[in-house]
C-alpha positions in Angstrom: -26.2 7.8 33.5 -25.7 4.0 32.3 -27.6 3.3 28.2 -28.4 -0.4 27.0 -25.8 -2.7 25.5 -27.0 -6.5 26.1 -27.4 -8.2 22.7 -28.4 -11.0 24.6 -32.2 -10.3 24.2 -35.4 -13.2 24.4 -37.2 -14.7 22.0 -40.7 -13.3 21.3 -43.7 -15.6 20.5 -46.2 -13.9 19.0 -49.7 -15.3 19.8 -52.6 -13.2 18.0 -51.8 -13.2 14.0 -55.3 -11.5 12.9 -54.2 -8.3 11.5 -58.0 -7.0 10.5 -58.8 -5.8 14.2 -56.6 -4.7 17.8 -56.0 -7.4 20.7 -55.6 -4.2 23.2 -54.1 -5.5 26.8 -54.4 -1.6 27.7 -52.2 -1.8 30.7 -54.4 -4.4 32.9 -54.4 -7.5 34.8 -54.9 -9.8 31.9 -53.3 -13.5 32.8 -55.9 -15.9 34.1 -55.3 -17.3 37.4 -53.7 -20.7 36.1 -51.4 -18.2 33.5 -53.0 -20.0 30.5 -55.0 -17.3 29.2 -54.3 -13.7 28.1 -58.0 -11.6 28.0 -58.4 -8.6 26.0 -60.3 -6.3 24.2 -61.1 -5.2 20.2 -61.0 -1.5 20.6 -60.6 0.6 17.2 -57.6 3.8 17.0 -60.8 5.9 15.6 -63.8 4.7 18.1 -61.6 3.8 21.4 -63.6 1.4 23.6 -67.0 2.3 22.3 -66.4 0.6 19.0 -64.7 -2.6 20.6 -67.8 -4.8 20.8 -65.9 -7.8 21.9 -64.2 -9.0 24.7 -61.6 -12.1 23.9 -58.7 -14.7 25.8 -56.1 -16.3 24.1 -54.0 -19.4 25.0 -50.5 -18.2 25.7 -49.0 -22.1 24.5 -51.7 -23.2 21.5 -52.6 -19.5 20.2 -56.2 -20.6 20.6 -58.6 -17.6 20.8 -62.2 -17.2 22.1 -65.0 -14.9 22.6 -66.2 -14.2 26.1 -68.3 -11.6 25.4 -69.9 -10.3 22.1 -72.0 -6.7 21.3 -74.2 -8.5 17.9 -75.0 -4.6 17.1 -72.5 -2.5 18.2 -71.9 0.7 16.6 -69.0 3.2 16.5 -70.6 5.4 19.2 -71.3 2.2 21.5 -71.9 0.3 23.8 -68.6 -0.8 23.8 -66.7 -3.1 25.8 -63.3 -3.0 26.8 -60.5 -2.4 29.2 -60.4 -6.1 30.6 -58.7 -7.8 34.0 -59.1 -11.4 35.2 -59.6 -11.9 38.7 -56.3 -13.5 40.3 -58.9 -15.8 42.5 -61.2 -17.7 40.2 -62.2 -17.7 36.1 -64.1 -14.1 35.7 -62.8 -11.2 33.8 -64.1 -7.4 34.3 -64.4 -4.9 32.0 -66.3 -1.7 30.9 -69.5 -2.0 29.3 -71.3 1.2 27.6 -75.0 2.0 28.7 -77.3 0.0 26.4 -79.4 3.1 26.0 -76.7 4.5 23.8 -77.9 6.2 20.4 -75.7 8.0 18.2 -77.1 11.7 20.1 -76.2 10.0 23.1 -73.2 7.8 22.9 -70.8 6.1 25.0 -69.1 8.6 27.7 -66.8 8.4 30.6 -70.4 9.2 32.7 -72.0 6.6 30.4 -71.0 3.5 31.3 -70.5 0.4 33.8 -68.6 -2.7 35.1 -69.5 -6.0 33.8 -68.1 -9.5 34.7 -67.9 -12.2 32.5 -67.7 -15.8 33.9 -65.9 -17.8 31.8 -67.9 -21.2 32.0 -70.9 -18.4 31.4 -69.8 -16.7 27.8 -71.8 -13.9 27.2 -73.7 -13.4 30.2 -73.4 -10.6 31.8 -73.0 -9.8 35.5 -73.9 -6.4 35.8 -71.1 -4.7 38.9 -71.5 -1.9 39.8 -75.3 -0.4 40.5 -75.8 3.5 38.8 -78.4 5.1 39.6 -79.2 9.2 38.2 -82.5 9.7 39.4 -82.9 11.5 42.7 -83.4 10.3 45.4 -80.4 8.8 44.5 -79.3 5.0 46.3 -77.2 4.0 48.8 -74.4 1.7 46.8 -75.1 2.8 43.7 -73.0 5.1 41.7 -74.1 8.1 39.6 -71.8 7.5 36.3 -69.4 5.4 34.9 -66.7 3.3 36.3 -63.6 2.8 34.2 -59.9 0.4 34.3 -61.7 -1.8 36.5 -58.9 -3.8 38.6 -59.4 -6.8 41.0 -57.9 -7.0 45.0 -55.6 -9.6 45.5 -58.6 -11.9 47.3 -61.1 -11.1 44.5 -63.6 -9.5 47.0 -63.3 -6.0 45.8 -62.9 -4.0 42.2 -61.2 -0.6 42.2 -61.6 2.2 39.3 -61.9 6.2 38.3 -65.1 7.1 38.0 -66.6 10.4 36.2 -70.3 11.5 37.4 -73.3 12.5 35.2 -75.3 13.9 37.6 -72.3 16.5 37.9 -71.6 16.5 34.3 -75.3 17.8 33.7 -74.5 20.2 36.3 -71.4 22.0 34.3 -73.4 21.9 31.4 -75.9 24.0 32.9 -74.0 26.5 34.8 -70.6 26.2 32.6 -68.6 26.0 35.9 -66.4 22.9 36.0 -68.0 19.8 38.2 -66.6 17.1 35.5 -64.0 15.5 37.8 -62.0 12.6 37.7 -62.1 10.5 40.6 -61.6 6.9 42.5 -64.3 4.2 43.5 -64.4 0.7 45.0 -66.9 -2.1 45.1 -67.0 -4.8 47.6 -68.7 -8.5 46.4 -71.8 -10.1 47.2 -73.6 -6.6 48.6 -76.2 -6.4 45.5 -77.9 -2.8 45.0 -81.3 -3.3 43.1 -82.9 -0.4 41.3 -86.1 0.5 39.5 -86.0 0.4 35.9 -85.9 3.6 34.0 -87.9 4.5 31.1 -84.6 5.8 29.2 -82.5 2.5 30.6 -79.7 5.0 32.2 -80.3 3.3 35.9 -78.6 -0.2 36.3 -79.2 -1.9 39.3 -75.4 -4.0 40.1 -74.4 -7.4 42.3 -72.0 -5.0 44.2 -71.9 -2.7 46.3 -70.0 0.9 45.4 -69.1 3.8 46.9 -66.3 6.6 46.2 -63.1 6.7 48.0 -61.0 9.7 46.5 -62.6 13.7 47.1 -61.8 15.7 44.7 -63.1 19.6 44.3 -62.7 22.0 41.0 -61.0 24.5 43.3 -57.9 23.2 45.2 -56.5 25.8 47.5 -52.8 26.6 46.8 -50.2 25.1 48.4 -52.3 22.4 49.9 -53.4 18.2 49.5 -56.6 18.8 48.0 -56.7 17.7 44.1 -59.1 18.3 41.3 -58.4 15.1 39.2 -57.2 11.0 40.6 -56.2 8.8 38.2 -53.7 6.0 37.6 -54.8 4.1 40.5 -53.8 0.5 41.4 -54.0 -1.5 44.8 -51.7 -1.5 47.2 -50.0 -4.9 47.5 -52.0 -8.4 46.8 -53.1 -7.9 50.8 -52.6 -4.1 51.2 -50.0 -2.9 53.1 -48.3 -3.7 56.7 -49.0 -1.0 59.2 -46.9 -0.3 62.3 -49.1 -2.1 64.8 -48.4 -5.7 62.7 -52.1 -4.8 60.8 -52.5 -5.4 57.3 -54.4 -2.0 55.4 -56.3 -2.0 52.6 -55.6 0.5 50.1 -55.4 2.2 47.0 -52.6 4.8 45.2 -52.8 6.8 42.8 -51.9 10.4 40.9 -53.4 12.9 42.8 -53.6 16.8 40.7 -52.9 19.4 43.5 -51.4 23.4 43.0 -48.7 24.8 44.2 -48.3 27.7 46.2 -48.2 30.0 43.3 -51.6 28.1 42.0 -49.8 26.1 39.3 -51.1 22.4 38.7 -48.8 19.4 39.6 -49.5 15.4 39.6 -48.4 14.0 43.5 -48.6 10.4 44.4 -51.3 9.9 47.0 -52.9 6.7 48.9 -56.3 6.6 50.5 -56.7 4.0 53.3 -60.5 1.8 52.9 -62.1 1.1 55.4 -63.7 -2.9 55.2 -66.7 -1.7 56.0 -68.1 0.8 52.8 -71.8 1.1 53.9 -71.6 3.8 56.7 -71.4 7.4 55.4 -68.4 9.7 56.2 -68.1 12.9 57.8 -67.7 14.9 54.3 -71.5 13.9 52.8 -73.9 11.1 51.8 -72.2 8.0 50.6 -75.0 8.6 47.4 -74.3 12.3 47.0 -76.5 15.1 46.2 -77.7 17.1 43.1 -74.4 19.3 43.7 -71.9 17.2 45.5 -70.1 14.0 44.6 -71.0 10.7 46.3 -68.6 11.3 49.7 -66.0 8.4 51.0 -67.4 6.1 53.6 -66.5 6.5 57.2 -62.9 5.2 58.4 -61.6 6.4 54.2 -57.9 8.2 55.0 -56.6 10.3 51.4 -53.0 11.2 52.3 -49.9 12.7 50.2 -46.7 11.1 49.5 -44.7 13.0 47.1 -44.1 16.7 47.9 -42.4 17.6 44.3 -44.7 20.6 43.7 -41.7 23.3 45.1 -39.0 21.5 43.6 -37.2 22.4 40.2 -38.3 18.8 38.6 -41.9 18.8 39.6 -44.8 16.0 39.1 -45.5 12.5 39.3 -46.8 10.3 36.2 -47.9 6.9 35.4 -50.2 4.4 37.1 -48.8 4.0 40.7 -47.9 0.1 40.8 -47.4 -1.3 44.2 -44.9 -4.1 45.1 -46.6 -7.4 45.6 -46.0 -7.6 49.6 -47.3 -3.2 49.5 -44.1 -2.2 50.8 -43.2 -0.1 47.7 -44.9 1.5 45.3 -43.6 2.6 41.7 -44.0 5.6 39.7 -42.4 7.9 36.9 -41.1 11.4 37.7 -37.8 13.6 36.7 -34.4 12.9 38.2 -32.1 16.3 39.1 -31.3 16.7 35.3 -34.6 16.4 34.0 -34.7 13.0 33.0 -38.0 10.3 33.7 -36.9 7.6 36.0 -38.6 5.1 38.3 -38.8 6.2 41.9 -40.2 3.9 44.6 -41.8 5.6 47.9 -43.8 3.4 51.4 -47.3 3.9 51.3 -46.5 5.1 54.9 -44.5 8.1 53.6 -41.2 8.9 53.7 -38.6 10.1 51.0 -39.1 8.6 47.8 -36.2 6.4 46.5 -34.7 6.5 42.7 -34.6 3.5 41.4 -33.0 4.1 37.6 -30.2 5.7 36.4 -30.7 6.1 32.6 -29.6 8.7 30.1 -33.0 9.0 28.3 -36.7 9.2 29.8 -38.4 6.2 31.2 -41.0 5.7 28.5 -43.7 3.7 30.7 -45.9 0.4 31.3 -44.0 0.0 34.7 -44.8 -3.5 36.4 -43.7 -5.4 39.3 -42.5 -8.8 38.6 -44.5 -10.6 41.0 -41.2 -11.5 43.5 -41.0 -7.8 44.4 -37.1 -7.9 43.7 -37.5 -6.4 40.0 -39.5 -3.8 38.2 -40.2 -4.2 34.3 -40.6 -1.4 32.1 -40.2 0.3 28.5 -37.2 2.4 27.7 -35.9 3.1 24.1 -37.9 1.1 22.6 -37.1 -2.0 24.8 -38.6 -4.3 27.9 -36.0 -3.7 29.9 -36.0 -5.5 34.1 -34.5 -3.7 36.7 -33.7 -5.2 40.4 -34.4 -3.2 43.6 -31.2 -3.3 45.7 -27.7 -0.8 46.2 -25.6 -2.4 43.4 -24.5 -0.1 40.8 -27.5 0.8 38.5 -25.3 -0.8 35.2 -25.3 -4.0 36.9 -29.5 -3.8 37.8 -30.9 -3.5 34.5 -30.9 -5.6 31.8 -32.7 -5.6 28.1 -34.9 -8.6 27.6 -36.2 -7.5 23.7 -34.2 -5.5 20.9 -35.1 -2.1 20.5 -37.8 -1.6 17.8 -40.1 1.6 16.9 -42.8 1.7 17.6 -42.0 0.6 21.4 -43.8 -2.1 22.9 -46.8 -1.5 25.7 -48.8 -2.9 28.0 -46.6 -5.4 29.8 -48.3 -7.6 32.3 -46.8 -10.6 34.0 -48.0 -14.3 34.7 -48.7 -14.9 38.5 -46.1 -17.3 38.7 -43.5 -14.3 37.1 -42.7 -16.8 34.3 -44.4 -15.4 31.3 -44.6 -11.5 30.1 -46.8 -10.5 27.7 -47.1 -7.1 25.7 -48.1 -5.5 22.9 -46.8 -4.6 19.8 -48.0 -2.8 16.7 -47.9 -4.9 13.7 -48.0 -3.0 10.2 -49.2 -4.6 7.0 -49.9 -3.7 3.5 -53.8 -4.8 3.5 -55.0 -4.4 6.8 -52.8 -1.0 8.0 -51.9 -1.2 11.6 -52.8 -3.3 14.0 -52.1 -4.4 17.9 -51.0 -7.9 18.6 -49.9 -9.9 21.6 -46.3 -11.2 22.0 -45.2 -13.1 25.2 -41.8 -13.8 26.1 -40.3 -16.5 29.1 -37.3 -14.4 31.3 -36.4 -17.6 33.1 -33.4 -15.8 34.8 -35.7 -13.1 36.0 -36.8 -13.5 39.7 -34.1 -15.4 40.4 
């Protein structure tokens, strides 16, 4: 076990200074393709994303701020706009948008939202990404609820997300039985899905074709690989992962909730291989779903379990599963033999997990890979820490980049070139109270 005693902390630059509202990076991919801008939402502590009326960006050198999207009549119940990410290949952002039909009685909810894209050159011109159809018969290529925490693929042709289903939420309310489960979907570019407008405004046309790719059930069989919840997801590599036959496979890694042999819930790491064509129904049911079942994955979708901690003394994995850029390693959080939360990696093709960190106290989170795949950054004991991947003694592999603080920094994100690390800090002011602000550091000796 090792503690941190490095006193050569990096200079921090505060980019946002308006203490009257939050500037939330939200664990997303916030850097513009040219690394000059960071995009964020303005959610409140009380109202969350529903109360976020703006999507903004800030220049990393000058601190200049620009509004990309604003909801002029947003209320505390929505519609709301938040959890925003930049495309890595063009100047577009994607974010959660609550339904325009929200009211105080029928507010923003997990199953009442969609994804919206804004191009920098056309602020306030929303492009609705995923189609939404809750009126039977349902539509192939549309979903029936709410997409969340949207993430672009490395080539900008796909967007992945978590998902909750409005049709099954209504069934849960009607029957009292569990049906409102979280799962994972993807949308593919340049495949529009058009819908007729409904009187309530709950159905939305989308410019991308959408499908769910992970199967969930409210009653997983104990000891099986069935799951009741899927989240903590991200793309595997910028171009997928390399298969033994030399081809590349696009995939999303995630945390799935299984039941151990005694029926206790345990979170494990999974991966789902995604076919290039998501328009062909698979063996488990229709792409568009039914009144009593989720939309089902396309043909060629393969869901696999990668970790098997359920029968060990330190069961469970957590965090967002993060992939190295080449797709060869997936990083996640789990407890070591002493019960301390550490970073582990596992191959998307399976095999035994490898412990990366060996701290004497829990790794807090915000795990992100440096773009070169040789280091992982995270928060530990109130500091931003970077750890090299390798076989050197751990004390030689990790370094604290910022001084310890309470509250801890959060929401780490690297620029595409690995030259800048951005993060959030909570700043407390006597007049305005607490607010979340954006800071950056430039770790010049990291990545060499």
